[in-house]
VODREN-335359 format. One record per residue: residue in one letter; x, y, z of N, C-alpha, C in turn. Coordinates in steps of 0.02 Angstrom, whole numbers, plus 50000, padded with zeros to 5 digits. Last residue first. Layout:
% residues N
AXYZXYZXYZ...
//
This chain:
% residues 141
D489044962948108489574968048110489334974148146K488554947648183488384954048152488964958948159I489404932448148489204937548197489064944048160K488844917948069489224924048064488944929148115D488784903048168488474907848124488904914048122Y489934889548173489684895748201489324899848148Q489944872648199489934877848148489594884048178L490844859348254490474865148277490514870548223N490614843148188491004849248195490544854848219K490524826148233490174832448220490664838248231R490894810548153491024815848202490664822248183G490744800148063490154802148100490284807448153G491844797547983491814794748050491214796748091E491534810947878492034806047899491924803747970G490644821047850490624815147807491064809547833T489824827547997490334827647945490294821247904P488304835348049488734829548043489234830247986A488264850548139488114847248076488574841148069F487654860948258488014854748249487794851448184L486834872148248487544872948263487944866748248A485574868048229485894871348173486634872348185E485174863548352485364858548302485694861648241E484794874948422485404871548441485634866548387D484134889548381484104882648356484774879248371E484444901748443483804898648454483784891348434V485634910448528485554905348476484904901648490L486104927048557485654921648574485574916848514E487514934648605487174932448545486744926448563Y487894949148703487704942048700487354940548634K488204962248667488644958348710488504950848703N487204968648594487834966948560488314962748602D486144970448682486024967248618486674964948585K486784977348788486494970648800486384966948734Y487104989448723487634985048747487384977948760Y485814994448696486294993348641486844988448663K485324995748826485004991048780485464989448722R486095005948885486204999048906485884993948859K486295019748872486235015548812486345008148828K486475024349005485855025848968485765021448907V487135012749127487225017449072486575018349033I486735001949211486705008849234486725013949177Y486844988749161486274990549203486214997949221L487964986849078487344983249064486744985649103V488984994849133488764995949064488084992749051L489104989549264488994996649252488694997949183L489394976149239488784977949276488604985349265D490624977549171490044974549138489394976449173C491394983249274491264987149213490674984249175L491394972549365491094978849384490934983249323V492104963049289491414961649311491064968149329T493334969549276492934968049216492214966549234S493744970249410493594976449374493204975149310I493984957049444493424960549476493244966749437G495124954849365494514950849355493904954249385L496024963849424495834964649354495194960749338L496114958349551495814964949543495624966249471A496774946249519496094946149548495754952949541I497994951349475497574947549428496844947349454G498454957049595498344961149535497894957749485S498584945849676498104951149694497954955549635G499604939049607498934936049614498414941149632I500654948349626500424946649558499724943649561N500764948149766500584954349732500344953049661L501114934649786500514937349817500284943749782F502324934049717501754930249692501104932649723L503074942749802503004944049730502394940549703P503044936649928502674942949918502594944649844V503854924949886503174924349911502784930949904I505154928749852504704926349799503974926249822S505974943249903505694936949923505174935049870F507324954349929506864951149882506624944449910K507404967850037507614960950025507094957649981G507974983750090507534979550050507834972750041A507964999750169508224992950164507734988850123T508415016050217508035011650173508375004850172G508205026550364508575023450310508115019250267S508495032650530508105032450468508535029150415V508405037450694508635032150650508185032150589I508945049450804508455048150751508755042950704I509145054550966509385049750917508815048250868Q509715067051062509115065151025509365060850967F510335070651218510455067151155509785065351124R510805084351312510235080251291510415077251223I511675089051455511715087351384511135082851368G511025101251567511505096151550511525095151475Y509705104451684510205106651636510695100951623A508265109451766508605103951732509095106851681K507655114551914508025117051857508425111251829V506075114051986506675110251969506995113451909L505165119552119505395121552053506065118152039Q503825112652204504555113052200504745114652128R502515115052311502745115852242503495116552244Y501315106752412501965109752401502115110152327K499955106452522500185106252453500845109952447L499635096052662499865102552637500135101752566G499325083352703498775087652685498985094552660N500595077452718500165078652776499615083752762V501045083452565501315080152624500885082352684V500945082852391500575084252453500895080152509Y501675091452248501565085552290501225087752355Y502295096152089501805097152141501715090752181V503605103652010503375097152034502915098552093P503945113951865503715112951934503515105751947Y505485116951775504805114351777504595113151850R506645124951667506355124051734505655121351728F508105120551569507425123151578507195121651648S509355117151458509225120551521508505122951521Y510595111651365509935109351386509795112351454G511495125851297511405118751314510685117351333P511815141751373511825137151316511755129951340A510965153651446511245147151465511245142651404I511015167751394510795165651461511125159051481S511435169751263511785173451317511595170851386A511785158051137511305160651185511675163951243K512475152151036512645159051052512165162251102A511925139751015512585139951047512775147051068N510365134451041510715140151013511385140851049D510195116451024510085122951055510445128451017L510585105450957509875107050955509735113950984R511985102450852511715105150914510985106850906K512305086850772512195094050770511895096250837F513035073350683512895076550746512775084050734K512785058250598512875065450594512665068450660Y513345042650539513115046650595513265053950582K512865029250443513215035650442512915039850498P513075011450439512715017450460513175023650457R513065000050328513585004250355513255010750375C512504983750301512334990550322512944994050352D512744970650276512954975450225512864982650247S512134963650376512864964150379513134969050328L510804963050342511004968050391511764968750396T510574961350165510684958650232510904964150278S510274969350052509914963150064510004960450135S510584983950066510334980750006509954974350024C510384999250159510554992150155510264989150092S510935013350226510625011150164510855003950153P510655022250380510965016950340510585015750275G510785035350467510435034050405510765028650363N510555043750614510835037550588510445035850525T510965058350696510545055350645510905049350617M510925067450842511275062250806510785059050758
//
């Protein structure tokens, strides 16, 4: 017997479908159905005994399978947050790889960071209100 429901959001929506099939060979000449022999060993008063048991009858094998899903906002935000965190970690790992392991690391170090030697050259007073504007030097092409 196989049970395979397909549910959308609640268990009340589930409509299981049952299928039945025989596990044995129906055309067997000896004994169709569930039939086999097995030994049982036991000891009584120090003597060992063996009893052969013949088991036969109907055997039910029940398999339950299916798909179900329910939307929840909490796992959605957890997955989004985990993805953002992994993206942040990957940029750090790529920077470490390029800056310290790759053969042309000097080229990347020179072009990744721009060192400013004169801090006062960055800040120039404006004509109005004595406020200062930030002026950037041109970056090398």
